[in-house]
N, C-alpha and C positions, 0 to 999 in steps of 0.2 A: 359544919364542916368536920364531920367524923372522920374521913379519910383525906385529910390534907397532904397532898404529895408536892406541894409547892415548894420550890427551891428558896423561896423568901423566907427569911427568919426575921422575927420581931426582936428588936433590940430590947424592949421591954415586954417579956412575956404575958405580963398582967393586962397588956393592952389588947390581947385577944377578945377579951369579953366586950370591951368598948367598941371594936371594930365590928364585931358581929352585931351587936345591937344597932350600930350605924348602917349596916347593910340591910337589916329587916326594916329600919325606919325609911331609908331610901326606897326600898322596894314598895313600900306601902304607899308612900307619896306619889310615886310613879304609876300606882295601880297595877303593879306586876305581882302575881300570886308567887309566894316564896315558901317552898316546903321547908318546915322546921324540922323534919325527921333526918335532915342530912343528906338525902338524895336530891341531885339536882339536874339529874340527866334528861329530865323532861322540858327543861327550861330552853327557851330560844336564845340562839347566840346574841341576837341583837338586845334581847332583854338583859343578859348578864352584863354585856357592853355598856348599857345605859347605866345599870346599877354601879359598875365599877368607874365609869366616867363621872358619874355624879358624887361618889364617895372621893374620888381624887380631887375634884373640884372643891368639895368642902374641906378636905385637910389642907390644901393649898391656901384656901380662905383663912382657915384657922392659923395657920403657920404666919401668913402675913399679918394678921392682926396681933398676933404674939410679938413678931418683929417689930411692928409699928408701935406697940406698946412700950417694948424695951428701948427703942430708940428715942422716944419722948420722954422717958424717965431718965436715959443717960444724959440729955440735954439739961437736965435740972441741977447737976452737980457743978 
């Protein structure tokens, strides 16, 4: 993500490395060739959509698990 023109800003800038790692993991699992040089102009739109969709799915899953853990701990008091 050398030239990131996205208007989305991370609340925690340190999360960028974790999100990039997740992006590469998802692409590899889906069998999509992902250029690590920062240029992604040769990727198909459907592939970038699949990667983004899977990342979103995972992030939602992580948040749900975290919330479920917090609610079960709150019931212990």
